[in-house]
C-alpha positions in Angstrom: -37.6 -7.9 -43.0 -34.3 -9.7 -42.5 -33.1 -6.9 -40.2 -36.3 -7.2 -38.1 -35.9 -11.0 -37.8 -32.3 -10.5 -36.6 -33.4 -7.9 -34.0 -36.1 -10.3 -32.8 -33.6 -13.2 -32.6 -31.1 -11.1 -30.5 -33.9 -9.9 -28.2 -35.2 -13.5 -27.7 -31.6 -14.6 -26.9 -31.2 -11.8 -24.4 -34.5 -12.6 -22.7 -33.6 -16.3 -22.5 -30.2 -15.5 -21.0 -31.9 -13.2 -18.4 -34.5 -15.9 -17.5 -31.7 -18.5 -17.0 -29.9 -16.2 -14.5 -33.0 -15.0 -12.6 -33.9 -17.0 -9.5 -37.4 -18.3 -9.1 -39.2 -18.4 -5.8 -39.8 -21.9 -4.7 -43.5 -21.3 -4.9 -43.1 -20.8 -8.7 -41.1 -24.1 -9.2 -43.4 -26.6 -10.9 -43.5 -30.0 -9.2 -42.2 -32.8 -11.3 -44.0 -36.0 -10.4 -41.2 -38.3 -11.7 -38.5 -36.5 -9.7 -40.8 -36.5 -6.6 -40.8 -40.4 -6.8 -37.0 -40.6 -6.7 -35.3 -41.9 -3.6 -33.8 -38.4 -3.3 -36.7 -36.1 -4.2 -36.2 -32.5 -5.2 -35.9 -29.7 -2.6 -35.9 -25.9 -2.9 -35.2 -23.0 -0.7 -35.2 -19.2 -1.3 -34.7 -15.9 0.4 -36.0 -12.5 -0.6 -34.2 -9.5 0.8 -35.9 -6.3 1.9 -35.3 -4.7 -1.5 -37.0 -7.6 -3.3 -33.8 -9.3 -4.6 -33.9 -13.1 -4.5 -31.6 -16.1 -3.9 -32.8 -19.5 -5.0 -31.3 -23.0 -4.4 -32.7 -26.2 -6.0 -31.2 -29.5 -4.9 -32.1 -33.2 -4.2 -32.6 -34.6 -0.7 -30.9 -38.0 0.0 -31.7 -39.8 3.2 -29.4 -41.4 5.8 -31.1 -44.8 5.2 -30.0 -46.6 2.1 -32.8 -46.5 -0.5 -32.3 -50.2 -1.3 -31.7 -51.8 2.1 -33.3 -49.1 4.2 -30.4 -49.5 6.6 -28.8 -46.4 8.2 -25.6 -45.2 6.7 -22.8 -43.2 8.2 -22.9 -39.9 6.2 -19.8 -37.8 7.0 -16.6 -39.6 6.2 -18.2 -42.7 4.5 -21.2 -41.9 2.3 -19.7 -38.4 1.8 -15.9 -38.8 1.9 -13.7 -36.4 3.8 -11.6 -34.0 1.7 -13.5 -34.5 -1.6 -16.0 -32.2 -3.3 -19.5 -33.5 -2.7 -22.5 -32.6 -5.0 -24.5 -31.3 -2.0 -27.4 -33.6 -2.6 -28.1 -36.1 -5.3 -29.2 -36.4 -9.0 -28.8 -33.1 -10.9 -26.2 -30.6 -9.6 -27.4 -28.2 -6.9 -28.2 -24.8 -8.4 -27.6 -21.5 -6.8 -29.1 -18.4 -8.5 -29.0 -14.8 -7.4 -30.2 -11.6 -9.0 -28.0 -9.4 -6.9 -24.3 -9.3 -6.0 -23.6 -11.1 -2.8 -21.0 -11.4 -0.1 -20.8 -15.1 0.8 -18.7 -15.7 3.9 -16.5 -12.7 3.0 -16.2 -13.5 -0.8 -18.0 -11.3 -3.3 -20.2 -13.3 -5.7 -21.7 -11.5 -8.7 -25.3 -12.0 -9.6 -25.8 -15.1 -11.8 -26.1 -18.9 -11.8 -23.7 -21.3 -10.1 -23.5 -24.9 -8.9 -22.8 -25.6 -5.2 -20.5 -28.3 -3.9 -19.4 -29.0 -0.3 -16.0 -30.2 0.7 -16.2 -31.6 4.3 -13.0 -32.2 6.3 -12.5 -34.5 9.2 -10.3 -31.9 10.8 -10.1 -28.3 9.7 -12.6 -26.0 8.0 -15.2 -27.3 5.6 -15.5 -25.4 2.3 -18.5 -24.4 0.2 -17.5 -24.5 -3.4 -19.2 -22.1 -5.8 -18.6 -23.5 -9.3 -19.2 -21.6 -12.6 -20.3 -24.8 -14.5 -24.1 -25.1 -14.6 -26.7 -27.4 -16.0 -24.9 -30.7 -15.4 -25.6 -33.9 -13.5 -24.2 -33.7 -9.9 -21.2 -35.9 -10.6 -18.5 -35.9 -11.6 -17.3 -32.7 -10.1 -16.2 -30.4 -13.0 -12.9 -29.6 -11.4 -11.3 -26.7 -9.5 -10.5 -24.9 -12.7 -14.2 -24.0 -13.0 -14.6 -22.9 -9.3 -15.5 -19.3 -8.8 -14.6 -19.5 -5.1 -14.2 -21.7 -2.1 -15.6 -20.3 1.1 -15.1 -21.5 4.6 -18.3 -22.6 6.5 -18.9 -23.1 10.2 -19.9 -26.5 11.4 -21.9 -27.3 14.5 -23.6 -30.4 16.0 -27.4 -30.6 15.8 -29.4 -31.6 18.8 -31.2 -34.3 16.9 -30.6 -36.4 13.8 -31.7 -35.0 10.4 -32.7 -38.0 8.4 -33.0 -36.2 5.0 -30.4 -33.7 3.7 -31.9 -30.2 4.1 -30.7 -26.9 2.7 -32.3 -23.8 4.1 -31.9 -20.0 4.0 -32.8 -18.2 7.2 -35.6 -15.6 6.9 -33.6 -12.5 5.8 -32.9 -9.6 8.2 -32.8 -6.7 5.8 -30.1 -7.7 3.3 -28.6 -10.7 5.2 -29.4 -14.4 5.6 -27.6 -17.6 6.6 -27.3 -20.7 4.4 -27.6 -23.9 6.4 -26.9 -27.4 5.3 -28.2 -30.0 7.8 -27.7 -33.8 7.6 -27.1 -36.5 10.1 -25.9 -34.7 13.3 -24.1 -31.8 11.6 -25.0 -28.3 10.4 -22.7 -26.4 8.0 -23.5 -22.7 7.7 -22.3 -19.5 6.1 -23.5 -15.9 6.2 -24.8 -14.4 3.0 -25.6 -10.7 2.5 -26.1 -8.3 -0.4 -22.8 -6.8 -1.5 -23.2 -3.0 -1.8 
């Protein structure tokens, strides 16, 4: 009986660990009414490759306008300082989960769960930070020692202002997609594909 209990406990732990690293499609994420009432409500984006493998990102969506004064703020360089890791949203840390090995901007990222940060630069390349620490509040940044990788992202100007921070994954073409981060008048993007 004791042996059976031990086997069941190990099996339960393995299933729990697998569930924590398996991405959920956004359609399966249950809405949380309390979080939806926050000044920076939750957001979700996902992409399913042609072989059924999935990437999922959950984050929060701050606005340009200050939630207290409703006055517009300057995002890049003020609200989000240059040269410092930013939590890529608000509230809980931004989660990035994949059930397949990826190539993110030329860097191999194994299947698993990560936290995303962004380091914008006034001059020079911006960096997407893929951090191994998960399950935390978005700040403080856990530190470079727990980074899995820092990947260069391309920046471009948007034709119109994006009031609310938006993360999106382009509809996949086979085993490839693009991650886009849009806010204010800037888009930061990086190519993602399955690593074979």
